[in-house]
C-alpha positions, 0 to 999 in steps of 0.5 A: 815087727821082725822080718820073720813075722808076716802081716796077713789080712782077712779074708784069707784066700786059699792061695794065701793060706797055702803060702803060710808055713808051719812055725811062721809068726803072723800078725793077723788083721781084719774080720774073724769070727768066734765060735765054739762047740755049741755054735759049731753044732748049730752050723752043722745042722744048717749045713745038713739042712742046706741052709746058709751059715750065719756069716760068709764062710769063704776066706773066713777065719774062726777063732775058737774062743768064748770071750768074757764080758767086756771091761770098761774102756774095752770092746771085749773081755778076755778072749783066750783060745779054747782047745781045738779038738772039740771042733774037729768033727765039724772043721772038715765040712767048714773047710770044704765050704771055704773056711781057710783059717782056724785059731785055737790051741792044741793038736788037730785030728788027722781028718782036719789036717787032711781037709786043710791039705786038700782045700788049702787052709791053715791052723793058727795057734794063739797063746793059751793064758794070754786072753787079756793080751789077745783081747787088746788086739780086738778093735770091734765086736759084733754079735752075729748069731746065737745070742742064747749061747752067751759067751759061745755065741758067734761074734764078728771081731775086727782085729789088728796085729793079732799075734799068732803062730802057724801050727799046721800048714796046708801041707800037713806040717804040724808044729806040735810033732816037729817041735817034739821031734826037734826036742828029742834030737836035741836031747839025744845030742846032749847025752 
């Protein structure tokens, strides 16, 4: 592990989320939960009805993935990130309730970033196209809720040293914007 990589564990406390900075590399260990579009819609219904969520949200990290069926000798199949903006309508409410981390790919809407800044949460990027590699970090997988959703059911994953990058920190710094700006400055200097 390089000195520039932080080892972090779940649950991720708000103060620990606030200590992470945009662009930092992390190795995540502990329990995380998978959830995609359909599961988020169901959780939103529970919140509206004042019912408990299917897992403890305080200090939780949700991985936006729908794993493929497990392969022989593995606890899970390929588990690459899905595009995060599809969960943007639901993320602020979950952050307010205690969600401190999200893992996915792609940019986030301003409302999500605003909630991250207000409550102390972070958005991690996982490398798209590396689902089989990321699945090797999963030591255990347990169905939690919504089995009828198949791959989009909520699962609790136990991960060890999952490689991630802080894409948006709790100060609103966004690696997608910063990276583009840095590139444009570099190109201007080269001309």
